[in-house]
N, C-alpha and C positions, 0 to 999 in steps of 0.2 A: 545605677540605683537611684530611685527617686528620693528627694529630700523632703517629701511630704508637702505640707502646706507652706513650707519655706519656698516652694517653687513660685508661690503667688505673692505679689507685692503687698505688703501690709497696708490695710485700709483701702484696697482697690475695690472696684465695682464688679460684681458677678451677676450675670443674667441667666436665669434658668428657663429653658424652653420646655414647656410641659410641666410647669411648676406645681400644678394641682395634683399630680400623681402622689400616691401614698408615700413612696420613698423620696421623691423629689421635694415634696413640701417639707419633709423632715430635714433633708440636707440643706435646704434653703435656710431653715431656722438655725441649724448648727453654724452655717456660714456667717449668719448675722451675729451669732454668739461669739464667733472667733474675731469679730471686729470688721468684717467686710460690709460694704454697702450692697444690698441685695435687691434685685427686681426680677420680674419674670412674666411669662405669658402662659395662658391656657385657653383653649377654645371652649372649655366647658366650665363656667363659673360654678362654684360649689361652696359648701361650708368650709372646706380647707382653704380655698383661695380667700374667702372672707376673713378667716382667722389670720392668714398671712398679712392681709392688708391692715387688719387691726393691730398687728405687731409692728407696723411701720414699713412693711415691704411693699414696693411699688408693683401693682398687679395690672397687667394688660389682658383684657378679655377677648383679644384677637391675636393673630400672628401675622405681622406685616413688617416690612423693612423700616417703616417710620418709627416703630418702637425702639429699634436698635439705635437709630439716629438720635432719638430723644433721650434715652437712658444713657447712651455712650459708655457701654461696659468695657472693662479691660479683659474679661474672660467670659466664656460661654460654657454652660453645662446643659446638655440635652439628653432626653430620654431615648431609648432604643427605638421607640415608636415613631420618632420624628424622622421624616424622609429627607434625603439630601437636597431636594428641590424646594424645601420649605423656605419661604422668603426671608425669614429671620436668619436661618443658617446661611443662605446664599449671600446676603449682605455682610454677614460676619466674616465669611470666607474672603469676600472682596476686600474687606478692611484688614485682612491679615490677623484677625483675632485668634487667640488660642481657644480651640473648642475641645472640651472634654465630654466624653460620654459619661452618663451617670455613674457607671461602674468605675471609670477611671478616677472620677472625683472622689468617690467613696474609697478607692484605693489610696488616694493621697492622705485621707484621714487615717487609714490603718498604718501608714508609714510614719505618722506623726506621734504615735503613742508607743510607750515602752512595752506594754503587754496588751495583746489583742486576742480576744476570744471571738472566733467566727463560727457560727452555728449553721451548718448546712444540712441538706437532706430534702427529699421530695415532699415529705409530709412532716408537720409538727415544728417547723422552724420558729414560727412566731411565738407559739406557746412556750417552747423551750428557752428561747432567748429572753422572753419576759420573765420567766421563773428565775433564770440565772441572774438577771440584772437585779431583781428584787432581793435575792439572797445576798448579793454583794453590797447592795445599798444598806440592807439591815446589818451588815457586818462593818459598816462605816468605811467602805472602800471607795465611795464616790466615783463610780464609773461614768463615762460618757456612753450613751446607748443609742443605737439606731435600730428601729423596729419596722416591720412591714404592716403594722396595724396600730390603731390607737390604744393606749393603755390609760385607764382612768388616773392611776397614780401619777403619770407624767402630764396628764392633760393634753396629750397628743401622741406623736410617734417617736419622739426623741427626748433625750435628757442630756444636758451639757454638764459634765463634771468640771471641777475647778482647777484640775491639773491635767497633764498629759501622761498619766501613769497607766490608765486602764480604759480600754475601748471594747465594748460588747456590741456585736452586730449580727444580723441575719446575713447569710452568704448564699445568694441564689445562683443556680447553675445556668439560668436562662441566658442564651447567647454567650456562654462561658464567662459570665460576669465575674464570678468569684476567683478567676485566675488573676485578676488585678489586685487581689487583696493579700496583705501580709498577715500571717497568723503566728501566735505563740501557743495558742490552744485552738485546735480545729475539731469540731464535733460533726458527726454525721448521724442524723436521726434514723435514716433508712435510705435506700436507693430503689426507686421504682421507675418505670418507663413513663416519662412525662416530657413536656416541651418537644413534641414529636417533630415540629418544624425545624428544630435544631439538631435533634438526635433521632435518626430513623430507626435505630435498634437499641435494645437495652444495653448491649455491649458498648455502644457509643456513650451512653450515660455513665457506665462503669469507668470507662477510659477517662472521661473528663474529671470524675471524682478522684481518680488516681493522680491526675495532674495537679489537682487542688492540694492533695496531701503531699505531693512532691515539693510544693512551695512552702510548706510548713517549716518553721525554724527547726534545725536539727536537734536542738535541746528542748523542743516543745513537746506538747502532749496531743495525742489523737484520742478523742473520746467517742466510743461507738456503742451501739446496742449489740448484744452478743448473738441474737438470733438471726440477723439478716444476712443471708448468703451473698447477696450482691455487694454489700458493704465489705464482707470478707474478701471477695474477689478484688475489689478496689484496693484494699489494704495490701494484698499479695502483689498486685501489679505495681503499686507505689514502692513496695519493698524491693522489687526487682529493678525498678527504675533507679532507685538510690544505690543499689548494689552495683549497677553498671557504671555509676558515677563515682564509685569509691566512697559512698556516704552510708552511714548507718541509719536505720529507721528510727524515727522519733518514738518516744514511749507511747505504747498503745494501752489505753485504759478502757476496760470493758464493763458494760452494765447489763444486768439480766434479772429476770424474776426467779424466785426460789426454785431450785431443781433444774434449771436450764444450764446446759453446757454450751459455751461460746463456740460458734462455728470457726472463728479465726484461730483461737488458741487451743481448742479442745479441752478447756479447763473451766472451772467455776469463774464467775465474773469477779472483778475487783469491787464493784458496787452492786449490791443485791437488794431487791425488794422481797422481804420475807413476811410470813404471817399475814398474807393478803386476805382482806375481806371487803365486801361491799355493803355499805350501810345506806339504805334508801337509795341505792344505785350509785353511790359515790365511793371511790376506792379509799381504803385505809391500809397502811402497810408500814413495817419497820424498814428503815434504810440502814444497811450494814456495809461497812467498808473494811475489807480484809479481816472480817470476824468481829469488828468493833461496831456496836450499835450507835448510830448518830442520833436516832430518835424515831418517833412514830409520826408519820404524816397522815393527815386526814384531809383529802382533797375536797374542794368545793366545786370541782368540775368533773363531769362523768366520763366514763370510758376507760377500759383497760389500757388503751394506747397511751393515756396520760400518765400511767405508772411509768412507762418507758421514758416519756418526755421528762418526768420529774427526776428520774434517776440520772439521766444525762445532764440535766441542769445542775443537780446536786454535785455530780462529779466535776463539771466545769468550774463551778463556784468554789468547791472545796479545794481543788488544785490551785486556785488563785487566791487562797487565803480566807475564804468565807468560814465562819464558825458554825459548828453543828447546830447550835440553838437558833441561829439566824436562818439556816437552811430550812429547818422544820417550821419556824415561824412564817417564813415567806410562802411555803407550800400550803400551810393551813389557812393563810389569809388570801391567797391568790384566787381571784374570781374570774379569771380568763381575760384574754385580750379581745378587743372588739371584733365581732364577726367570727369568733371561734367558740361555738356552742354558747352563743349569747342569748339569754332569755330576755326577750323584749317586753314581755308583760302578758296580760290576759286579754283574750278576745272572745266574747260570747261564751265565757266559761272554759275556754281552751288556753293552754300555755303555748305561746308563740316563741319558737327558737329559730335563730338564724345561724348559719355556719358556712364558711368559705369552701366547704367540701365539694368541689366541682370535679375532682378526679374520681374514678370508680373506686379505688382503694379507700380514699378518704371518705367517700359516701358510705361505703360498707361499714367502716368502724364507727362513724358518727351515728348511723342508724342503730347499730348494736348498742352504743352508749345510751341512746334515747330509750331503747327497749328496757334498760335497767332502771329507768326512772319511773316513778308512779304515774300511771296513765290508764286511760280507757282504750282508745285506739290511736294510732299514729298515722297522720296524713302527711305524706312527703310531697313537697313542691320542689321540682328540680329543674335547674338550667345548666346545661353543659357550657364549658368555656373553650372557645376556638373551634373552628370547623375541622382543622387538620387533626387535632387531638380526638375529637368525636369520631371522625372517620376511622382513624387507625385503632382506637381503643373501643370500637363499637361493641364487640362481643363482651368486653369487660363491663361496659355500661349496662348491657342487658342483664348479665348474670348478677351484678351487684344490686340491681334494683328489682329484679324479678320476684324475690321473696316478699317484697313490701305488700301490705294489704291493699294500698292504693297509692298511685303516683300520678301527680299532675305535672305535665311538662310545659315549660315555656321554651320559646325558640332559642337556639344556640346564640350566645353572645360572643362577639369578637370585635376588638377595637384596632386590630392590626392585620386583618385579613379581608379579602373581598369574598363575599358569598357567591360561589359559583353555582349554587343550587344542587350540588352533588350529595349533600347530606343535610338532614334536618332532625330536630328532636322528635318529630313525628315518626321518623323511621325507627327510633328506639322504642317509642310507645307501641307502634304496630307489631314489632318483633316480640315485645313482652307479652302482648295480648295473644299472639300466635302460640306462645309457649304456656298459656294458661294463667298468665298474670292479669293484672288490672291496671291499665294506664290510660290516660287521656292527654291529648295535646291541645294547647291553646295558643293561637297566634296573637291573641289580644289579651293583655293583662287584666283588663276590666272583666272580660268573660271568665278568666281564671278566678278572679276574686269572687264573682257571683257563684261559681261552682264550689268554692271553699265554703261559702255560706250554706249551700245546699247539703253538703256532706258532713259537716262537723257536728259533734255531740259534746255535751259537757264532759270535762276532764280529758278530752283528747289533747294530743300534742300536735301542733302544726309545725312541721319541721321543714324549714325553707333552706335549701342547699344550693350553693353556686356563687357566682361573682356578685359584685356590688349591685349590678343591674337588677337582680331578682331579690337580693337581700333588702332592698328599699321597701319591698312589700311588707316586711316586718314592721317598718316604721309607719306605714300607712295603716296597718291593722292596729298597731299600738303606738300612736303618736305620743312621744315623750314618755313612753313606758306606762301610759294610762291604762287603767283597768276598764275595758269596754265590753 
């Protein structure tokens, strides 16, 4: 059993390889907050690395053995994207330094807290984790928080609490990372086929979520959405795994919209959203727990899927001591995490929205959310993430984007694969057009921007979906949220 951060010598030096990553930069700040001396490297200077440097963290904008020699770390933390022949990894191995993968280091943090809420799932992790954290903060619980996106309230991706009582974190299944984490409350927002380089089939994804639940404390809580069949399969598989070990299943807490019967239990949910309505495209609903009304939430972020995220967040927070008033207040004030239906501003009379929705399912629900908002037309700008995902989920990409009035594609982005030329965003665009849709492909982003100018009309929504590479376009169209 790990002893958490006690494994590391107090005041020692930790070097993060790939420190500019969204999770790594947050972990570096937490490590500094815990009293460690922190440094790190990244090949791609960014606002995040600049922020880390401003916080007193030593940043190297290259990756070479000399950096390790100069900083002289006691421990190394590296991202999954860093290859074994990386010069900083190689020299660290030669020196016999302890090297942690990012997920292992995050696992140490989870072992260091009394109560740990890990929020997992294919879609909605960041939004749900953000909501949960704000509910607990408004209840005076002072959690430490680790997010996969920036949150204005935190001024970044993390928040450091003053004690080791409560830790709230996203728990990602990529490369089985979340199997490193300890949980006292484990949430699953949904289970979809993703990270296809790790999980060839949906059953592989279900299996790893069952393993994640198997690691949950026996007296802990599992919080799930009631409608998701894959989550129900993972629960039943985890239940069987525990039964074979002579262990009982942790308490399963279900969440659903009014009138839904939960797949796993065959019953009404423990937490329900009732009296649902949409006001100017934004969801409003009562939250009811076992027949008792906690209050009425009026979200500031669109989409029916965010009702589900809000319910799971409410359940996680409520089970860990959040008060009903604080839950409702947090939901009513939550404006979204960065890159999750983020309104960047106005461009030539159009509303510019960016969202991380790179997966076909996420794209579908985000487009539906946009349709509920006041608008003239919706122009979708889309960039898939990773070649393997695009190849395996090709049909899903086509069917999710085919109904759009117009889609402009940028080329697939991947920072962990080599482009073999087998798949391109152009292939999706061509197939959409064959089926009667309207899509265009642009190899050059400047040409894409020119085409946006040609197509838009006042009161349109320009919906930019995909990884950070394409979401930067929103900043270019609306620098600093300016009205242009």
